[in-house]
N, C-alpha and C positions, 0 to 999 in steps of 0.2 A: 503494500501500501503508500501511496507515494506521501502522505504524512510525516513517515521516516525521515524525508530527507528536507523537510519545511521548518527547519529551526531558524528560527530567527535572534540573535540577540536581544533585540528591544523587546521582544514578547517571552525573556527572561527574566522574571522581578525576583530576583535574587538577595536574599539574607532580609527580605520585606519585614516590617515590623507588623506586630499584631494588632488586628484591625476587624471588627464586625465583619463578617460573611458578606452580608450586602453591602458595605463599601465596598468590599475587592472586588465583588460583583461590578457594579458601576465603574470602579477604575478601570477592570480588562475589559469593560466595554467602552469605556470611551476611546482607550486604547486601539480598539480591533475597529473599532466606526471609526477614526481617525484615518486607518490606513485601507480604511474600505474593505474590511474581510468580513463583515457583517453586515446583516438588511438592520434594520431602523427595530423589528421584532424581537431581535435577541435578547438583549438583558430582562425582557419579561420574560421569555421562554426558560430562560436560564434558570430565574427566582426561583418560578414554577417548576419545572422539572424537580431541583434540586428539593425544593419543600415536598413533594408528592413522593419524589423517587430519591431517596437520598441516596450519595455514593460514597460518604467518609467509612474508611474501616482500620482497622487496628491492625499494624502489623506489630513485628517480635517489640520495635523499641518505638517507632514510632506511628502519627497516622499519617493515613493520605485521604485524598478525594479526587474522584475524576468527573467532575461535573462536564456535562453536554448536552446537546439540544437538536430537536430535530434538521436533517438535511435543508431542510427551507428557511432556517433564518442565516444560515452561512452562504456566503460568497468565494471562499478560498479555504482550501484545506492549509489549516495550521496548528503546532500545538504550543501553547503558552504554559508555562513551568512557572511556579511559584515556589519560592522556598520560606518559611515562615519558621525560625528555631524557637520561637515562644509560641506559639502555635493560633490558628485560627478556629472557633466552635461552630461547626458543623453535625448537623443530626444525623445518628447512625445509621449506616445501610440493613445492617438484621435487625436495630431497636429501633426504629423513626422516633419513638417516645423518650428517647436516650440522646444526649449528645456527647461530644468527643473532642479531642484538640487535634486539628490537624496539621502537619509540618509541612508537608509538600504536597501540593494540588497540580494538576494535571486537565486545563482547557482543553478539552477535544473540538478542532472544527473539522467536521467531516461533509462529505458533501455526497457520497454513495451510502445510500441506505445499507444497513448492515455491516458496514465494513467495520464499526466499532468492533465488533465480538473479535476479529484475528488481533484487532491492536490491542485491543483489553487483553486477552490471553498472552501478548508479547509483555505489555506492563505488569502483569500478574507474575513473570517470569524473574522480572527486577524485583518485584517488591520481597521474592524471597530469597535477595541477596542482600541481605542486612547491611556488608559492608560498603556496596555501591549506593545503597539506599541514604547510609551515614556520609559518603562523599557526595552526594547530590544535594545532601542538607545541610552539608558546611562549607563548601565551596561558593567562591563570589566571582569564581572564573564562567563566562558563558561558554567561553570555549573548551572548558571540561565538561560542562553538563552535555554540550554536543557531542563529545568525543563517547560521552559513557553512553546516551541514550542513542547513538547510533547502530554501537557494540549490541546492543541488546535486541534495537526495534528493527535492525537490516537483516 
């Protein structure tokens, strides 16, 4: 899938300050909208989907989330990576009544329906590699993130 080759430095928000989930969604939406990568409907679709189908998961040491929307809200395939050492509160995928701190957020921008399944399987493979996830969380280098993701996702 082509998203694995679509890593942009300015779509990697590394060592981000802890903020509310919706504030992060607005920030990412503004960034993506300025670049012409999403439709005007993206933010509302993102909030609605994450509220009704949470994506946060607890890994061995950290929490991750994979917010995404239907393909109709996306103009171009990309991946946004946000790392936040202090964590951002998300609802848990397994139990939406509970919340957890998420430290790495992957915003998937996909143009092919059901394409996310293959990509998610590759991401889950990455999630099982605690050392690589630790590196992803602690690095401030977009180049290091791109290299790590390319290894895992290609």
